[in-house]
C-alpha positions as CSV (number, residue, x, y, z in Angstrom):
1,M,0.0,-0.1,-0.2
2,F,1.6,3.8,-1.0
3,A,1.1,6.2,1.2
4,R,-1.4,9.0,-0.1
5,D,-0.2,12.6,-0.9
6,I,-1.7,15.2,0.9
7,G,-2.5,18.6,1.1
8,I,-2.5,21.1,4.2
9,D,-4.3,24.5,4.8
10,L,-1.9,25.3,7.9
11,G,-4.1,27.9,9.5
12,T,-3.6,30.2,12.4
13,A,-7.3,29.1,13.4
14,N,-7.9,25.7,12.1
15,V,-6.1,22.9,10.1
16,L,-7.4,21.4,6.9
17,I,-5.9,18.7,5.3
18,H,-7.0,16.9,1.8
19,A,-6.1,13.8,1.0
20,K,-5.5,12.6,-2.9
21,G,-8.9,10.9,-3.8
22,K,-10.7,11.1,-0.7
23,G,-11.1,14.9,-0.4
24,I,-11.0,16.8,2.7
25,V,-10.2,14.3,5.7
26,L,-9.8,16.8,8.6
27,N,-10.7,20.3,9.8
28,E,-9.7,20.8,13.1
29,P,-8.8,24.0,15.5
30,S,-5.1,24.8,15.6
31,V,-5.0,23.9,19.4
32,V,-3.0,22.2,21.6
33,A,-3.5,21.4,25.1
34,M,-0.5,20.8,26.9
35,D,0.9,19.6,30.7
36,R,3.3,22.8,31.5
37,N,5.4,20.6,33.7
38,T,5.8,17.5,31.6
39,G,5.5,19.0,28.5
40,K,3.2,16.0,27.5
41,V,0.7,16.8,24.7
42,L,-2.7,16.2,26.1
43,E,-5.5,17.0,23.7
44,V,-5.3,18.3,19.8
45,G,-8.0,20.4,17.8
46,H,-11.6,20.1,19.1
47,A,-11.1,18.6,22.2
48,A,-8.0,20.9,22.7
49,R,-10.1,24.0,21.8
50,R,-13.0,23.1,24.3
51,M,-10.0,23.9,26.9
52,V,-9.2,27.4,25.9
53,G,-9.7,29.8,29.0
54,R,-10.6,27.0,31.1
55,T,-7.8,25.1,32.0
56,P,-6.0,24.6,35.4
57,G,-2.7,26.3,35.8
58,N,-0.5,23.0,35.3
59,I,-2.6,22.7,31.8
60,A,-1.7,25.4,28.7
61,A,-4.1,25.5,26.0
62,I,-1.7,26.8,22.7
63,R,-2.2,28.2,19.9
64,P,1.4,27.2,18.3
65,L,0.2,29.4,14.8
66,K,0.4,33.3,15.0
67,D,-0.4,35.2,12.0
68,G,-0.1,33.0,9.5
69,V,3.2,31.0,10.3
70,I,4.7,29.0,13.1
71,A,5.2,30.7,16.8
72,D,6.2,27.3,18.5
73,F,8.1,24.9,16.4
74,D,7.5,22.0,18.6
75,V,4.1,22.2,19.3
76,T,3.3,22.6,16.0
77,E,5.4,19.5,14.8
78,A,3.5,17.4,17.9
79,M,0.2,18.9,16.4
80,L,0.8,18.1,12.6
81,K,1.9,14.5,13.5
82,H,-1.5,14.0,15.3
83,F,-3.1,15.0,12.6
84,I,-1.4,13.0,10.2
85,E,-1.5,9.9,12.1
86,K,-5.2,10.7,12.8
87,I,-6.0,10.1,9.0
88,N,-3.7,7.2,8.3
89,V,-2.5,8.2,5.4
90,R,0.8,6.3,5.5
91,G,2.0,3.5,3.6
92,F,3.2,0.3,4.7
93,L,7.2,1.4,3.7
94,S,6.4,4.8,2.4
95,K,5.6,8.5,3.4
96,P,3.3,10.7,2.1
97,R,4.2,13.9,-0.4
98,I,2.6,17.2,1.5
99,L,1.6,20.2,-0.1
100,V,1.3,23.3,2.5
101,C,0.0,26.4,2.0
102,C,1.8,29.6,3.4
103,P,0.8,33.3,3.4
104,T,2.3,35.5,0.4
105,N,4.7,37.7,2.5
106,I,6.9,35.2,4.7
107,T,10.5,34.8,5.1
108,K,12.7,32.8,4.3
109,V,13.3,31.2,7.6
110,E,9.6,31.1,8.1
111,Q,9.0,28.6,4.9
112,K,12.1,26.3,6.3
113,A,10.4,26.3,9.6
114,I,7.1,25.0,8.2
115,K,9.2,22.8,5.7
116,E,11.1,21.1,8.7
117,A,7.7,20.8,11.1
118,T,6.0,19.0,8.0
119,E,9.1,16.6,7.3
120,K,9.4,15.8,11.1
121,S,5.9,15.2,11.2
122,G,5.9,12.3,8.7
123,G,6.3,13.7,4.8
124,K,8.9,12.7,2.4
125,K,8.5,15.8,0.6
126,V,7.2,19.1,1.0
127,Y,6.2,21.6,-1.9
128,L,5.0,25.2,-0.3
129,E,2.0,27.4,-2.2
130,E,1.0,30.8,-1.8
131,E,-2.2,30.7,-0.2
132,P,-4.2,33.1,-2.3
133,K,-3.0,31.0,-5.4
134,V,-4.4,27.7,-4.0
135,A,-7.6,29.7,-2.4
136,A,-8.4,31.1,-5.9
137,I,-8.0,27.5,-7.3
138,G,-10.4,26.0,-4.7
139,A,-13.0,28.9,-5.4
140,G,-13.3,27.7,-9.0
141,M,-11.3,30.4,-10.8
142,D,-9.6,29.5,-13.7
143,I,-6.0,31.5,-12.8
144,F,-3.8,29.7,-16.0
145,Q,-5.9,32.3,-18.5
146,P,-4.1,35.5,-19.5
147,S,-6.7,37.5,-17.4
148,G,-7.0,39.0,-14.4
149,N,-8.2,37.3,-11.0
150,M,-8.5,38.7,-7.7
151,V,-8.9,36.7,-4.6
152,L,-8.9,38.2,-0.8
153,D,-8.2,35.3,1.6
154,I,-9.0,36.5,5.0
155,G,-8.0,33.7,7.6
156,G,-7.3,33.5,11.3
157,G,-3.9,35.6,11.4
158,T,-3.5,36.8,7.9
159,T,-5.3,38.5,5.3
160,D,-3.9,37.4,1.6
161,I,-5.0,39.8,-1.2
162,A,-3.6,39.2,-4.5
163,V,-4.0,39.4,-8.4
164,L,-3.5,36.3,-10.5
165,S,-2.5,35.9,-14.2
166,M,-1.3,33.2,-16.1
167,G,-1.3,30.8,-13.0
168,D,0.9,33.2,-10.9
169,I,0.8,35.9,-8.3
170,V,1.2,39.3,-10.4
171,T,0.3,41.8,-7.3
172,A,0.0,40.7,-3.5
173,S,-0.2,42.2,-0.3
174,S,-0.7,40.0,3.2
175,V,-1.6,41.9,6.2
176,K,-1.8,40.4,9.8
177,M,-5.4,41.8,10.4
178,A,-8.0,38.7,10.3
179,G,-10.3,37.0,12.1
180,D,-8.1,36.9,15.7
181,K,-7.9,40.9,15.8
182,F,-11.6,41.3,15.1
183,D,-12.1,39.2,18.2
184,Q,-9.7,41.0,20.3
185,D,-11.2,44.5,18.9
186,I,-14.6,42.9,20.4
187,I,-12.8,42.2,23.8
188,Q,-11.6,45.4,23.9
189,Y,-14.5,47.2,22.9
190,I,-16.6,45.4,25.7
191,K,-13.9,46.1,28.4
192,R,-13.7,49.8,27.4
193,E,-17.7,50.4,27.0
194,Y,-18.8,48.3,29.8
195,K,-15.8,47.1,32.0
196,L,-16.7,43.7,31.4
197,L,-13.7,41.1,30.8
198,I,-14.9,38.8,28.2
199,G,-13.1,35.4,26.5
200,D,-12.1,34.8,23.0
201,R,-14.8,32.1,22.6
202,T,-17.7,34.8,23.7
203,A,-15.9,37.3,21.4
204,E,-16.0,34.9,18.4
205,D,-19.5,34.0,19.1
206,I,-20.2,37.7,18.9
207,K,-18.6,37.9,15.6
208,I,-20.4,35.2,14.2
209,N,-23.8,35.9,15.5
210,I,-24.4,39.4,15.4
211,A,-21.7,41.4,14.2
212,T,-21.6,43.9,10.8
213,V,-19.0,46.0,9.2
214,F,-21.2,47.5,6.8
215,P,-23.8,50.1,8.5
216,G,-27.6,48.8,8.9
217,A,-26.8,45.4,7.2
218,R,-27.4,43.4,10.6
219,N,-29.7,44.7,13.3
220,E,-29.6,41.9,16.3
221,E,-28.9,41.9,19.8
222,M,-27.3,39.3,22.2
223,D,-26.8,38.9,25.7
224,I,-23.2,38.1,27.1
225,R,-21.6,37.1,30.3
226,G,-18.6,38.2,31.6
227,R,-16.7,39.1,34.6
228,D,-17.2,42.9,35.9
229,L,-13.8,44.6,35.9
230,V,-15.2,46.9,39.1
231,S,-16.9,44.5,41.6
232,G,-15.2,41.3,40.2
233,L,-18.4,39.3,40.0
234,P,-20.3,37.8,36.9
235,R,-22.4,40.0,35.1
236,T,-24.5,40.0,31.6
237,I,-24.9,42.6,29.1
238,T,-26.8,43.1,25.9
239,V,-24.8,43.9,22.9
240,R,-26.0,45.0,19.6
241,S,-24.8,44.8,15.8
242,A,-24.1,48.8,15.5
243,E,-21.9,48.4,18.5
244,I,-20.2,45.8,16.9
245,N,-19.3,47.6,14.0
246,D,-18.0,50.4,15.2
247,A,-15.5,48.3,17.3
248,L,-14.4,46.5,14.1
249,K,-14.3,49.7,12.0
250,E,-10.8,50.5,12.3
251,S,-9.4,46.6,11.6
252,V,-11.6,46.7,8.4
253,V,-10.5,49.8,7.2
254,L,-7.1,48.4,6.8
255,I,-8.2,45.2,4.8
256,V,-10.0,47.7,2.8
257,Q,-6.7,49.6,2.1
258,A,-4.5,46.9,1.5
259,A,-6.7,45.9,-1.3
260,K,-6.5,49.3,-2.7
261,S,-2.7,49.2,-2.7
262,V,-2.9,45.9,-4.9
263,L,-5.3,47.3,-7.3
264,E,-3.3,50.1,-7.8
265,R,-0.1,48.0,-8.4
266,T,-1.9,46.1,-11.0
267,P,-1.4,46.3,-14.8
268,P,-4.3,48.3,-16.5
269,E,-5.4,45.4,-18.7
270,L,-5.9,43.3,-15.6
271,S,-7.4,45.6,-13.5
272,A,-10.1,45.9,-16.5
273,D,-10.7,42.2,-16.1
274,I,-11.3,42.5,-12.5
275,I,-14.2,45.1,-13.0
276,D,-15.6,42.3,-15.4
277,R,-15.2,39.1,-13.1
278,G,-15.1,41.0,-9.9
279,A,-13.2,39.6,-7.0
280,I,-13.7,36.7,-4.8
281,L,-13.5,36.4,-0.7
282,T,-12.4,33.0,0.7
283,G,-11.3,32.5,4.1
284,G,-13.4,32.4,7.2
285,G,-13.3,36.1,7.5
286,A,-15.4,36.1,4.0
287,L,-18.4,35.3,6.3
288,L,-18.3,38.4,8.4
289,N,-21.8,40.2,7.5
290,G,-21.6,43.1,5.3
291,L,-17.6,42.7,4.3
292,D,-18.6,41.7,0.7
293,Q,-20.7,44.8,0.6
294,L,-18.2,47.2,2.4
295,L,-15.4,45.7,-0.3
296,S,-17.7,46.3,-3.4
297,E,-18.4,49.7,-2.1
298,E,-15.1,50.9,-1.5
299,L,-13.0,49.0,-4.6
300,K,-15.7,49.9,-6.8
301,V,-15.8,46.4,-8.0
302,P,-18.2,43.5,-7.7
303,V,-17.3,41.3,-4.5
304,I,-18.2,37.5,-4.8
305,I,-18.3,35.4,-1.7
306,A,-16.9,32.1,-2.3
307,E,-19.1,28.7,-2.2
308,H,-17.0,27.2,0.3
309,P,-15.2,30.0,1.9
310,M,-13.4,28.2,4.5
311,E,-12.6,25.4,2.6
312,C,-11.3,26.8,-0.5
313,V,-7.5,26.4,0.3
314,A,-7.7,22.7,1.1
315,I,-10.0,22.2,-1.9
316,G,-7.3,23.9,-4.2
317,T,-4.6,22.1,-2.4
318,G,-6.7,18.4,-3.8
319,L,-6.7,20.1,-7.4
320,M,-3.1,20.6,-7.2
321,L,-2.1,17.7,-6.0
322,E,-3.2,15.9,-9.4
323,H,0.0,17.8,-10.4
324,I,2.3,17.8,-7.4
325,D,5.0,16.4,-9.8
326,K,5.4,20.1,-11.5
327,L,5.4,22.0,-8.1
328,P,8.8,23.3,-7.0
329,K,10.1,21.6,-4.0
330,V,11.1,24.0,-0.9
331,G,14.9,24.3,-1.2
332,K,17.0,22.4,1.2
């Protein structure tokens, strides 16, 4: 039995794995729970995420990836090893070839760290591809034609924006502004306005259920619980969509500016194509209410949310695995 080639979307918030011939076989949070005293891995993925903010002193729930790159090498290696063993793609005597996606502007050192962690976790050969390119393929764009395609991939740690033509990136930008930053903005807003401390998971619930970044696009409210900073006791408050719009405004403006700078550097012929075809939003951040309307209004081009935004990169790796032999390997 030969090993199956696999594609990994190594995200700050989630890891998705696509096995050749099988489709997406794993979609779990990038979280590892470890014993601080022994360094032993206790839980990985969903089970570890349930522990975030709820662990005793000797257990740490760690997110080993920050801004799309490896922040803790050993923990990333342990996490990947666990996931690769879980999906059982290794052959009797062979290891799988692995295609990993990374942000556009990472350094050679960061690339090497991703490659080494993947090799140590059980890969035979490791290939790296830039995320927006893979996301565009996964979203169904034909990037191999001589025409302009624009993709905005908004993940957990980074937003990657690129214009593609002839199978490669023409202009691109990557900003460390994405889903995690939105959560922090909400936490800071609630702390500032209500003197209430909430956790990351509550902030994420607010973002998913009532947040909007386009004025008037959503008008909902939600009761949330946290710790009162004055009395130190638990307290419940009600927050509304309009408030969260204010909380997220600054961060969203930075994404809009990054998208504008990419368009400003794009050759005019490709800009004309983008007006016709529009830009595609991928990644979990694409699901943020009103973001497509806001970008469309600011960039003056149609903005469409991909069919399965969170899975675009993983789907793209699956399509690229069909031609893995043609991809450049990461240098030793």
